[in-house]
N, C-alpha and C positions, 0 to 999 in steps of 0.2 A: 136486708136491704143490700142491693147491689151497688157498690161504689163505681163511679165512672172510671173508665181507664184513664191513667195519667196521660197528659198530653206529651207527644214525642218531644225529646230534647233536641233542639237544633244544634248542630256542631258549631262550636265557636272556633275562632282562629287558633286559639291556644290548644284545643283538643285536636284540631286538624294537624297542627305542627307536631304534636306528640305521636299521633298515628303515623305520620311520615317518618319521624325519627325512629319509631320502633320497627317499622318496616325496613328501614335502611340498616339498622343494627342486625335484624334477622337475616337480611340478604347478605351482609358482610360475613356473618357467622357461617353461612352455608358455603362461602367461597373459601378456597384453599390459600391461607396466608403466605405459605412458602412460594406458591406460584406468583401471587401478587407482588411479593417482595422482589422476586427474580425478574419479573416482567417490568416492574416499576424502575428498577435499577438500570436495566438494559434500555428501556425507553428514554430515561432521563439522559443516560450517556449518549445515546444515538442522536437525540434532538440537540444536545449541547454541541457536539462535534459537527453535525450537519450544518447547524447555524454558523459556527465559526468558519468552517470551510467554505460555505456559500458566501459569507461576508467577505472573506479574504479574496475570493475570486472576483466578485463584482467590483471590488476595490483595487483591482489590478495587482494583487499580491501573489498570483500564481505565475508559472513560467512555462515556456515551451518544453523544457525538459523536466519531467517526463509526460506531464499532462497533455501538452499539445501533441506530442508524438503519437500517443495512443488515440486521442481524439481524432486526429487527421486520418490515421490508419482505419479506424472503424467507419468514418465518414466515407472514405474512398471505397471500402468494401461495400457499404450500403448503396453506393451509386454505380456499382459495377465497373469501376475504373481500376486501372493498374494500381495496386496498392504500394506504390513507391513513396516512402515518407520523406518528403523534401526537408522537413525539419531535422532529419537524422542522416539523410543521404544514404538510406538503406531501404530495401524491400521489406514489407511487413514480416515476411517469413525469414528474412535475413538478419533480423535482430534477435528475436527469441521465438520460441514455439509456444504461441498463446492462442490455440484454437478456440478457447472459451470466449474470446472476444467476438467470434462470429455470432454468438447468441445475442449480442447487443444490436446487431444489424437491423432487425425489425423496428426497434425503438428509434433508431436514427432515421428510419423512413418517416417517423412521426415527428421528427424535429429534435430528438434528444441530442445532448452535447455534454460538455464538461460537468455541469451540475448533476446530470443523470449519473455519470460515473462516480461522483462523490457519494450519492445516495446508495448506489449498489455496493460500493466498498464498505460503507458503514454498516449496511445490512449484513454483509458477509462477516464482518468482524464481530457484529452482535451475535450472530449465530455461533460463532466460536465460544462465546460465554455460555450459551446453552449447552454446548457439547461438554465443556468443562464441568458444568453443574451435573450433567448426567454421569460423567465418569466419577466425579467425587462422590455423588450419592451412592453409586454402586460399590466403590471401593471403601467408603467409610461406613456405609450402612446407616447413614444419617443425612437429613436433607438440609437443615439450617447450616451446618458447616459447608455443605456443597454450594449453597448460595454465597457464602463468604468467599469460597474459592473462585467463583465466577467474578466476583467483585475484585479479587486479587489480579485476575487477568485484565480487567477493564482499567485498573489503576496503574498497571505497568506503564512507565513512560514510553517505551517503544510502541506499545499498542496504540497509544494516543498520537505519537508522532507519525505513525503510518498514515493517519487521516491528514495530519498537517502536511505531509509530503504530497499527497493529492495528485496523482493516482498511480498505482502500480499493481500489476497482476500478483506479485508476491503477497500483497495484503489480501487479495481475493482468495488466495490459497488457504488462508488460516482457518476459516470456517469449515470447509470441506476436509482439510487435513485432520483437524481436531475431532470432527465427527467420525472420520475413518478409524482413528485410534479407539474412540469409545466403542464403535460397532464391533471392532475386532475383539476388544476385551469382553464385550457382551455376547460374542459369537453370533452376531446378526449380520450374516455374510451378504445378504442382498443389500442391506443399508450400507455395508462396507463398500460393496462394489460401486454403488452410486456415488458415494462420497469420494472414494479413491479416484474414480474417473474424472470427476469434476476437479479434484485437486491436481491430477496429472495434466489436465487441459489448461491450467492457468499458466504454467511455465515449465520448461524442461528441468530446472533445478529441483523441483518438487520430487521428481523421480528418484533422486538419491535418498530423500527422506523415506519414501515408500519402500525402497530396497531395504533399508535398515528395519523398517516396521515389519516387512515380510519376514526377515530373519528372526525378529522377536517373536512373531506369531508362531514360527516354526519351533523355536526353543521352548515356547510355553505349552506346546503340546499338539498344535494343529500343523504338523510337519508338512504335509503335502500342500495344504492351502498356502502356508507361508512361503514355501519355495516357489510355488506358482506366482504368487504376488511379486516376489523379488525378481523373478525372471522377466515377468511382463514389464515391470517398471524399469529394469535395466535395459531391456530391448528398446523401450520407447525412448529412453535417454540417449542411447547410441544412435537410434534412427534420427532423432531430432537434431543432435549436435554434429553428427558426422554425415548426414544425408540432406535433411531439409535445409538447415541453415547454410552450409556451404554451397549448395546448389543455388540458393536464392541470392546470396551476396557475392558468389564467385571466389571467396577466399576462405572462409571458415569461421568458427566462433570467435567473434571479436574480443571476447573477454579473456582469451588466452594470452593477450598482451598485458594483462594486469600483473603478471608474475615475473617482472623483469629480472629479479635476482636469481630466479631459478630456471628460466627458459621462456620460450614463446609458444610452446604447445603443450598439451596435456601430457604427452609422452616424456618430453624433456623435463617438465616440472616433477613428475612422478620419479623419474630416474635420478634427478639431482637431489630430491628430498631424501630418497632411500640410500643414496651413496654418501650423503653428507648430512646425517640427522642433526649433528651438532649445530650446523648453520640454521637448519629449520627451527630448532629449538630457540636459538638466539633471536631470530626474527620474530617468532611467535611470542616471545617474552619481553619484547621492547615495551617501554613505558606506555605508549599509546594503546598497545594491545592489552596490557594489564588493566589499564583504566577501563577499556571496553568490557572486558570480562567482569570486572567489579560492578560496573553500572548495570550490566545485564542480570547479574545474579544477586546483588544486594536486595533488590525489591522482594525476593523470595527467600531471604535469610540463608542463601547458599545451600538450601536443602537439596537441590537436585543432585549434589554429590553423593547423597545416599540412595540414589536410584540411577546409577550409571548406565545400566543397560537401556533405559528409556531415554536418558540424556543423549545416547549415541544416535538417536534419530537426527539430531542436529549436528552430529560430528562432521559430515561432509562439508556443510556450509561453515561451521566453525573453522575447519581447517583452511578452506578457501579464503575466508575473511582474515585469518591470522597471518597467512603467508602472502597475501596480496599486497602489491605496492600502491594500490588505489586507496587514498586515505578515507574515502566515504565508507569503505567496508569495515572500518574500525570505529564507526560511529553508531550510537544507539538510535539516532534519529531517522535512519534511512532503511529502505526496504531490504537491504542486505542482511539486516538483523531479523527479518520476519520469521524465517524457518528456524533460526536458532531460538527465538522466543517460543515458538511452538513446542520445541523439545523441552525447553526449560520449564514451561508451565505444566506439561504432562509429567515430567520427572518430579515436579514439586508435589503433585497429587499422589504419585506413586510413593514418594519418600515418606509423606505423612501417613499413608496407609500402612507402610512397613514399620515406621518408627512408632506410630501411635497404637500400641497394642490394646489400650483401653480408651473408653470414650473420653476420659479426663485428659489423657495424653494427647489424643487427637484434637480436642478442643483447645489445649494450650498451644499446639503447633499451628493450628489454623489461625488462632489469635496472634501468634507471633508473625506469621507471614502477612496477615492483614495489617498489622502495625508497621512492618517494614515497608510494605507496598505503599501505604499512605504516606510515610515519611519520604520515601523515594519520589513519589509523584509530586509532592510539595517542593522537594528540592530540585528535581531535574525535569519534571514533566511540563507539558504545554497547557494543562487544563486550567480552568478558572481558579482553582485552589492552589496553583503553583506560583512560586516566586518568579518564574519566567513568563507568566501570562501577559504582562504588560511591557515585555521587552521589545515589542514590535513584530513579533512573528505572526500575529494574527491579523494585522491591519485593522486594529480596533477603532483607530481614529480616522475619520475620512480625510483624504487628501484633497485640497481645494482644486488641484489639477485634474482630478478624475473626470470632471465634467468636460474639460478640455480634451482629455484623452478620448472620451466618447465621441465628441465632435470630430476629432482627427480621424477616427476609424470610419466614421460615416462618409468621409470624403473618398475613401478607397472602395471601388466597386466590389460587390460581393464575390465575383469570380475573377477579379484581377490578380495576376501574379504579383507578389510583394515580398519584400525583405524588411522585417520589422524587428524592433527590440524585443527581448525575451518576455517581458510582461505583457506585451500586446499579443504575442503569438497564440496563446491558448484561446483568445477571443476571436481569432481570425483563421482557424484551421480548416474550416469547411470549404476548401478550395484545393485545386490540384497542385498549385505551386505556392507554397508559403515558406520563406526561409527566415532563419534567425540571424538578423544583422550582426556581422558584415558578410555572412554567406550570401551569395556565392562568390563575391569578390575576394574573400579570404575563406578557405575551406576549413573553418574551425568546427571541431566535433562533427565531422562529415565522414560518412562511410566507415570502413574498417581501417583503411590506411590512406584516406583521402582520395580514393579512386572514384571513377564515374562522376567527375565534377561537372556541374551544370554551367551553362553559358550565362554570364551576367547580362547579356544582351536581351535575354528573355524575361528579365524582371521589368515590369511596367511601373511599379510603385515602390516607394521607399517611405517608411514611417519610423521615425526615430525621435529619441529624447536627447537633446544635446547634453543635458546634465548627466546622462549615463555613458557618454562617450569618453574615450581615452586617446592617448597619442597614437594608438594603432589605427583606430577606425575613423577618427576625426578627419584626417587628410583624405580618406576615401570619399566622404560626403562632399568635402570641399572641391575635390577634383571633378566629381559628377556634375556639380552645379556650375563650376567655372568653365568646363568645356562644352556646356550646353546640352549634355545628354538629358539632364533632368531640370525641370522647372518647379519652383515651390508653388504649391496650390493651397497650402494652409500652414500658418506658423503663428503660434501663440504660446507665450511662456516657455520657450525653448522646445516646444513639441513641434516637429516639422513633418509635413507630408509633401512629397515631391513626386511628380509624374514624369515618366519618360516622354520626351518630345522628339527625340532623334536618336538613331542608332549610334553606337560608339564608333569613333573614327577608326579606320583600318590601321592595323599594326604596321609600323614602318618596315 
């Protein structure tokens, strides 16, 4: 007797869920967990800091310096206009040599602005974490410790503060510079050439790091390649600082003035440092400098001292920061620390590779720097896990006056020339003439030595916040209103928009 075939079993909701779960498990098993961990870590870091930077900008927590400066420069280039940055009183090429910014011009044709610059900077920094992973993987011969080293970079307070500073080409240099070092170590010279050119194009200072990197390459065996790299980088540095910048601003590198104790030119500074090294040592070891060194190196447990040749990549910038009289250069929060950090993280990887002769030793050292990095970012960093997160640096809480600020900006025509307070500036830089109040009535932070001052008579609008004014600029606004040059078109909760209604009276 032939039994009838059993009726097909219809799938139930429970069996369907089980099939889906089994499929997901098998799919995950086929994926590389190391790459998933690395990508996930970088993605979370990127999204967190893009969100924080975005929020800070739309809540008027960003400034004309330096975000507005670069945004206006790129906008002017994108419109084929003379790239004179009125926020800084300098031509685009008279500030720094940043040819990489020309790559952003097509995006500005499509309406890009400050938030685009934020995303680009975060992507470049995220790429730096990939470069550190590749370097650590090759130097350690293990992948999970390499993932941890990428995390060490992302945890460093300076790496996070670079996003907070929002925006600077020094931060853009980090990804290409770290990739260039990895490519040199792996002898992938085509990749090195691409990465090095991108790094050099971000800012002239990067050339000095590439010069030292070329020397390291030569010492490590690729003598001809290394010397050529150093020569090209040195030539670009000299051309940028002694030809491009001086021709564009008519004076010279404006940062020569940062070394007041040693002279006003590179030659004077070098001569005075060499002739009186005791004074240079005294300046370089002052308390604020020592604190700077400690906060840069503590996150990596001071291990870079065990890889001094690699740490020398940052030596030119360390020397500049140590001897400068400009206080921002001894701060871990600003772009002056970017190239120093690149050398520190590269030297940390090299130090662990040298000290960790066994897998156990390497694991211990990687665990050590992971722990110190985590502790440092909690104590000093700006991330959501930091004690400083709610200190006001990110504009986490909306200001009720932001809506009024928006209304005030709407009163000013899109192409009208205006002098505005610093937190309005990066929102209004897509115009030929935008000044940071009280410029041009007072030439503050203008030009190299306050040359080429602009005529206040050419300013059509003023947008200021009375609560941000002081005894220096308050009388200027009062005079402009009292003598009838400007008339108030909007005023609410101390935010004032005034329009020019007649030219200034002739000088007696």
